[in-house]
C-alpha positions as CSV (number, residue, x, y, z in Angstrom):
1,X,0.0,-0.1,0.0
2,X,1.6,3.6,-0.9
3,X,2.0,6.2,1.6
4,X,4.0,8.5,4.1
5,X,5.4,6.0,6.6
6,X,7.8,7.3,10.0
7,X,11.2,4.7,10.6
8,X,12.3,4.8,13.8
9,X,16.0,3.4,13.6
10,X,18.3,2.2,16.5
11,X,22.0,1.8,16.2
12,X,24.5,0.7,19.3
13,X,28.1,0.4,19.1
14,X,27.7,-1.2,22.9
15,X,28.1,2.1,24.8
16,X,26.0,4.4,23.3
17,X,22.8,3.8,21.5
18,X,21.9,6.9,18.4
19,X,17.9,6.6,17.9
20,X,16.9,9.1,14.8
21,X,13.3,8.8,13.0
22,X,13.2,9.0,9.5
23,X,10.3,9.4,6.7
24,X,10.0,7.3,3.5
25,X,7.5,7.6,0.8
26,X,6.2,4.3,-1.0
27,X,4.5,4.5,-3.9
28,X,1.8,2.1,-4.8
29,X,2.0,0.2,-8.3
30,X,-1.1,1.1,-10.1
31,X,-3.9,-1.1,-10.5
32,X,-4.3,-2.2,-13.8
33,X,-6.9,-1.1,-16.1
34,X,-8.2,-1.9,-19.8
35,X,-7.8,0.4,-23.0
36,X,-11.3,0.1,-23.5
37,X,-14.3,-0.7,-21.6
38,X,-18.4,-0.6,-22.3
39,X,-20.4,-1.3,-19.5
40,X,-23.5,0.0,-21.8
41,X,-24.5,2.6,-18.9
42,X,-24.4,5.4,-21.4
43,X,-27.6,4.1,-22.9
44,X,-26.3,3.9,-26.3
45,X,-23.1,2.9,-28.0
46,X,-21.4,5.7,-28.6
47,X,-18.0,4.1,-27.7
48,X,-18.1,2.2,-30.3
49,X,-16.5,3.1,-33.5
50,X,-19.6,1.6,-35.9
51,X,-23.0,-0.5,-35.1
52,X,-23.5,-2.1,-38.2
53,X,-27.4,-3.7,-38.2
54,X,-28.2,-1.6,-35.7
55,X,-31.8,-2.7,-35.6
56,X,-30.7,-5.7,-34.1
57,X,-28.7,-4.6,-31.4
58,X,-29.7,-3.3,-29.0
59,X,-29.8,-1.4,-25.2
60,X,-32.0,-3.3,-22.6
61,X,-32.7,-2.8,-18.6
62,X,-34.5,-6.0,-18.0
63,X,-31.0,-8.4,-18.6
64,X,-27.9,-6.9,-17.6
65,X,-24.0,-7.6,-15.4
66,X,-24.9,-4.6,-13.5
67,X,-25.3,-1.4,-13.4
68,X,-28.8,-0.3,-15.2
69,X,-28.4,-1.5,-19.0
70,X,-27.1,-4.2,-21.0
71,X,-26.9,-5.1,-24.9
72,X,-28.7,-7.7,-26.7
73,X,-28.6,-9.1,-30.1
74,X,-31.0,-11.0,-32.3
75,X,-30.9,-14.3,-33.6
76,X,-34.7,-13.7,-34.5
77,X,-36.4,-15.6,-37.7
78,X,-37.6,-13.5,-40.5
79,X,-34.9,-12.6,-42.4
80,X,-31.3,-14.2,-44.2
81,X,-29.1,-11.2,-43.1
82,X,-25.5,-12.6,-42.1
83,X,-25.4,-9.3,-39.1
84,X,-27.3,-9.5,-36.0
85,X,-26.1,-5.9,-34.2
86,X,-22.3,-5.9,-34.6
87,X,-21.0,-3.3,-32.6
88,X,-17.3,-2.7,-34.6
89,X,-14.1,-0.9,-32.4
90,X,-11.2,0.6,-34.2
91,X,-7.9,-0.1,-32.0
92,X,-4.8,1.1,-31.9
93,X,-2.6,-1.6,-34.1
94,X,-1.4,-4.5,-31.6
95,X,0.0,-7.9,-31.9
96,X,-1.7,-9.2,-28.9
97,X,-4.8,-8.4,-27.2
98,X,-7.3,-9.9,-23.9
99,X,-10.9,-9.2,-25.0
100,X,-13.1,-9.6,-21.8
101,X,-16.7,-10.0,-22.0
102,X,-19.5,-11.0,-20.2
103,X,-22.6,-13.5,-21.5
104,X,-26.1,-14.1,-20.6
105,X,-27.9,-17.2,-23.1
106,X,-31.7,-16.8,-23.1
107,X,-33.2,-19.4,-21.2
108,X,-35.0,-20.2,-24.4
109,X,-31.7,-19.9,-26.2
110,X,-30.6,-23.0,-28.8
111,X,-29.0,-24.1,-31.0
112,X,-29.4,-23.7,-34.5
113,X,-29.7,-26.1,-37.2
114,X,-26.8,-26.1,-40.5
115,X,-26.9,-23.1,-42.2
116,X,-27.0,-21.1,-39.1
117,X,-23.7,-21.4,-36.9
118,X,-23.8,-18.4,-34.9
119,X,-20.2,-16.3,-34.6
120,X,-19.4,-15.0,-31.0
121,X,-16.6,-12.4,-31.9
122,X,-13.5,-11.5,-33.8
123,X,-10.0,-9.9,-34.1
124,X,-9.2,-8.8,-37.4
125,X,-5.9,-6.8,-39.4
126,X,-6.5,-4.2,-42.2
127,X,-9.2,-5.0,-45.2
128,X,-8.6,-8.6,-46.7
129,X,-6.3,-9.7,-43.7
130,X,-6.0,-12.0,-41.4
131,X,-9.3,-12.3,-39.0
132,X,-10.0,-15.0,-35.9
133,X,-13.8,-15.8,-35.3
134,X,-15.0,-18.2,-32.3
135,X,-18.2,-19.9,-33.8
136,X,-20.3,-22.6,-33.0
137,X,-19.7,-24.9,-36.8
138,X,-23.1,-26.0,-38.5
139,X,-24.4,-29.1,-36.6
140,X,-21.9,-28.8,-33.7
141,X,-22.1,-27.7,-30.0
142,X,-18.9,-27.0,-29.4
143,X,-17.0,-23.5,-29.7
144,X,-14.4,-23.6,-32.5
145,X,-11.5,-21.2,-32.8
146,X,-10.8,-20.2,-36.3
147,X,-7.9,-18.2,-37.9
148,X,-8.5,-17.0,-41.7
149,X,-4.8,-15.7,-42.9
150,X,-6.5,-13.3,-45.4
151,X,-4.0,-12.4,-48.0
152,X,-1.1,-12.3,-45.5
153,X,0.3,-16.0,-46.9
154,X,-0.1,-17.5,-43.5
155,X,-2.1,-20.7,-42.7
156,X,-5.4,-21.6,-41.9
157,X,-5.6,-22.6,-38.2
158,X,-8.8,-24.2,-36.5
159,X,-9.0,-26.5,-33.2
160,X,-12.7,-27.3,-32.1
161,X,-13.1,-27.2,-28.2
162,X,-15.3,-29.2,-26.2
163,X,-16.7,-26.0,-23.8
164,X,-20.9,-25.8,-25.2
165,X,-21.7,-22.0,-23.8
166,X,-25.4,-23.6,-23.4
167,X,-24.4,-26.6,-21.6
168,X,-21.1,-26.8,-19.5
169,X,-21.1,-26.8,-15.9
170,X,-18.1,-24.0,-16.0
171,X,-20.3,-21.2,-17.8
172,X,-23.2,-22.2,-15.4
173,X,-25.1,-23.0,-19.1
174,X,-28.4,-20.7,-19.8
175,X,-30.1,-18.1,-17.4
176,X,-26.6,-16.4,-15.9
177,X,-24.2,-14.4,-16.7
178,X,-20.6,-16.0,-18.0
179,X,-16.9,-14.7,-18.0
180,X,-15.0,-15.3,-21.1
181,X,-11.9,-13.7,-21.8
182,X,-9.6,-14.6,-24.9
183,X,-6.3,-14.0,-25.6
184,X,-5.1,-13.1,-29.0
185,X,-1.0,-13.2,-29.8
186,X,-0.4,-12.9,-33.3
187,X,3.1,-14.6,-34.6
188,X,6.3,-13.4,-35.3
189,X,6.3,-12.8,-38.8
190,X,7.2,-16.4,-40.9
191,X,6.6,-18.2,-37.8
192,X,4.1,-20.3,-36.1
193,X,4.1,-19.1,-32.7
194,X,0.5,-17.2,-32.7
195,X,-0.9,-18.0,-30.0
196,X,-4.9,-18.1,-29.0
197,X,-6.2,-18.7,-25.7
198,X,-9.7,-19.0,-24.2
199,X,-10.9,-18.8,-20.5
200,X,-14.2,-19.4,-19.1
201,X,-15.1,-17.9,-15.3
202,X,-11.4,-17.8,-14.8
203,X,-11.2,-21.7,-16.1
204,X,-8.8,-22.3,-19.0
205,X,-10.3,-23.9,-21.9
206,X,-7.8,-24.2,-24.6
207,X,-5.4,-23.0,-26.8
208,X,-4.5,-23.1,-30.5
209,X,-1.0,-22.0,-31.9
210,X,0.0,-21.2,-35.6
211,X,1.2,-18.9,-38.6
212,X,-1.8,-16.8,-38.4
213,X,-0.1,-13.3,-40.7
214,X,2.8,-15.6,-42.7
215,X,5.5,-13.2,-43.1
216,X,3.4,-10.2,-43.0
217,X,3.5,-7.4,-40.2
218,X,-0.2,-6.9,-40.4
219,X,-1.8,-6.1,-36.6
220,X,-4.9,-6.4,-34.7
221,X,-6.7,-3.5,-36.0
222,X,-10.3,-4.4,-35.2
223,X,-12.7,-5.7,-33.1
224,X,-15.9,-6.9,-33.5
225,X,-17.9,-7.1,-30.4
226,X,-20.6,-9.8,-32.3
227,X,-20.2,-11.0,-35.7
228,X,-22.5,-12.8,-38.3
229,X,-24.9,-14.1,-34.9
230,X,-26.9,-16.5,-36.5
231,X,-25.4,-17.1,-40.1
232,X,-28.7,-17.1,-42.2
233,X,-31.5,-16.4,-39.4
234,X,-34.2,-17.4,-41.0
235,X,-33.4,-20.7,-39.3
236,X,-33.7,-19.4,-36.0
237,X,-36.6,-19.8,-33.3
238,X,-38.1,-16.2,-32.4
239,X,-36.9,-15.0,-29.0
240,X,-33.5,-16.4,-29.5
241,X,-31.5,-13.6,-27.9
242,X,-27.7,-13.3,-26.6
243,X,-27.0,-10.8,-24.1
244,X,-23.9,-9.0,-22.9
245,X,-22.3,-6.3,-20.6
246,X,-18.5,-5.3,-19.3
247,X,-17.1,-5.5,-22.3
248,X,-13.5,-4.6,-21.7
249,X,-10.0,-4.7,-24.3
250,X,-6.8,-5.2,-22.6
251,X,-3.2,-5.3,-23.7
252,X,-2.3,-7.5,-20.7
253,X,-3.9,-10.4,-19.1
254,X,-6.9,-9.4,-17.4
255,X,-7.0,-9.6,-13.1
256,X,-8.7,-13.1,-12.0
257,X,-7.3,-14.8,-15.3
258,X,-4.7,-17.7,-14.3
């Protein structure tokens, strides 16, 4: 703990004792903090660079992780649009970020049939460059990590995890808030030392490594809090809502993440 303290010093040579008091100042290290945070308490998406398909990304008051507001995304039937309330943030170009989000899956939420696999988040480079997706593929029920190299010359790298967000006990399933943390570190150009790591409720789930950007020096430039949710939404049931809140972006590992 930082502050100013008085310390009493006693020095003795066996026959004479000298005492003195000195003041020392101890500076506490600053607590780590995210470079971006949105708890939606502004009641809108003003902290974001862009909102896509804004009619289906909504600020709500009935379900929130804290405070008075949260966000929900549609997965509704009645249209084949491939986006549903994407919120996009232009970020300072870096090789590594940690994305933290709190997720809530409506108690009526079900996974869609083939053709409607949801994407939950995306980190990308410049237009045409690499992209990392968190997705549930068609006919499967667990999160899959996908990294596509785009025009960088890297490799397509995919890892099927065992984490099912609506049934897995680690996250608690539907109707409760789940804390997700994703680490995305780009490879050293030309090497296969790129890294993706995934935690739920501060429990490590899975990771993958690879050459995500070839010999390119492209860096992470954009963060999409959701992308292509529902895919072909005409396949989704009514009221298939997903909620999120307290979204953060870090340059270091968030506190509590092992």
